[in-house]
C-alpha positions in Angstrom: 110.7 103.3 101.5 107.8 105.2 103.0 107.2 107.7 105.8 104.1 107.7 108.0 102.8 110.5 110.1 99.8 110.1 112.3 97.5 112.9 113.4 94.1 113.2 115.1 94.7 111.8 118.5 93.4 113.4 121.7 91.0 113.2 124.6 87.4 112.1 124.0 84.6 111.3 126.2 83.1 107.7 126.4 80.6 107.3 123.6 82.3 109.9 121.4 84.0 109.6 118.1 87.5 110.4 116.7 89.2 110.1 113.4 92.9 109.4 113.0 94.7 110.1 109.8 98.0 108.7 108.5 99.8 110.7 105.9 101.9 108.5 103.6 104.9 109.7 101.6 107.5 107.9 99.6 107.2 104.8 97.4 103.5 104.5 97.9 102.9 102.2 94.9 105.0 99.5 96.6 102.8 99.4 99.7 100.7 96.2 99.9 98.8 96.6 103.1 98.2 99.6 105.4 97.0 99.2 108.9 96.3 100.7 112.3 97.6 99.1 115.5 97.4 100.2 119.1 99.2 99.6 122.4 97.5 100.2 125.7 99.5 100.6 128.9 100.7 97.3 130.1 99.4 95.4 127.1 100.8 94.0 123.9 100.4 95.8 120.6 97.3 94.6 118.8 95.9 95.1 115.3 92.9 97.5 115.0 92.3 97.5 111.2 94.0 96.8 107.9 93.3 97.7 104.3 94.9 96.0 101.4 96.0 97.6 98.1 92.9 96.3 96.5 90.7 97.9 99.1 89.8 94.8 101.2 89.5 95.5 104.9 89.9 93.4 108.0 89.1 94.0 111.7 89.3 92.0 114.8 85.8 90.8 115.9 85.9 92.9 119.0 86.1 96.1 116.9 83.9 95.3 114.0 81.1 97.8 113.6 82.8 100.5 115.7 86.0 101.2 113.7 86.3 101.9 110.0 89.5 102.1 108.0 89.6 103.9 104.7 92.1 105.1 102.1 92.1 108.6 100.5 94.2 108.0 97.4 93.9 111.6 96.3 95.6 112.8 99.5 97.7 109.7 100.2 96.2 109.2 103.6 94.7 106.2 105.5 92.1 107.1 108.0 90.6 105.4 111.0 87.2 106.4 112.1 86.5 105.4 115.7 82.9 105.4 117.0 81.3 104.7 120.4 84.6 104.9 122.1 85.2 103.2 125.4 87.9 103.8 128.1 89.4 100.4 127.0 90.2 102.1 123.6 92.7 104.3 125.3 96.1 103.6 123.7 98.8 104.9 121.5 97.7 104.2 117.9 100.2 103.5 115.2 100.0 103.6 111.5 101.7 100.7 109.7 102.7 100.0 106.1 103.8 96.6 104.7 106.1 97.5 101.9 107.5 95.6 99.0 107.4 91.9 98.1 108.9 91.0 101.5 106.2 93.1 103.3 108.7 95.1 105.3 107.0 96.9 108.2 107.1 100.7 108.5 105.7 102.5 111.5 104.6 106.0 112.3 105.5 107.6 115.6 102.1 107.0 117.1 99.3 109.2 118.4 97.7 109.1 121.8 94.0 108.5 122.2 92.5 108.8 125.6 88.9 108.0 126.3 87.8 109.5 129.6 85.1 111.6 131.2 
């Protein structure tokens, strides 16, 4: 099992940048994919970025070039750098881990990101 704790959310002006961090504890070696998801008010949860155990990354086309996911293996964290933020990026952002051969989902508690002037 794993535990995920997100930090780094907050209020940012349009055009600004923010970096979210997900601290991972537990059986880290059994995590196959890590990811960031978000849920905006009144909308369904959507994937923001994923990074596989081997380092491969994926982003939805709408976010490519603005968001960057990375792993810090020394500190057991997965980070999400968000640039050129827009009001539409306002959401609760969740860290996700797909664990074990059955890819069981684990979730953090979420961190609020608000983009507003």
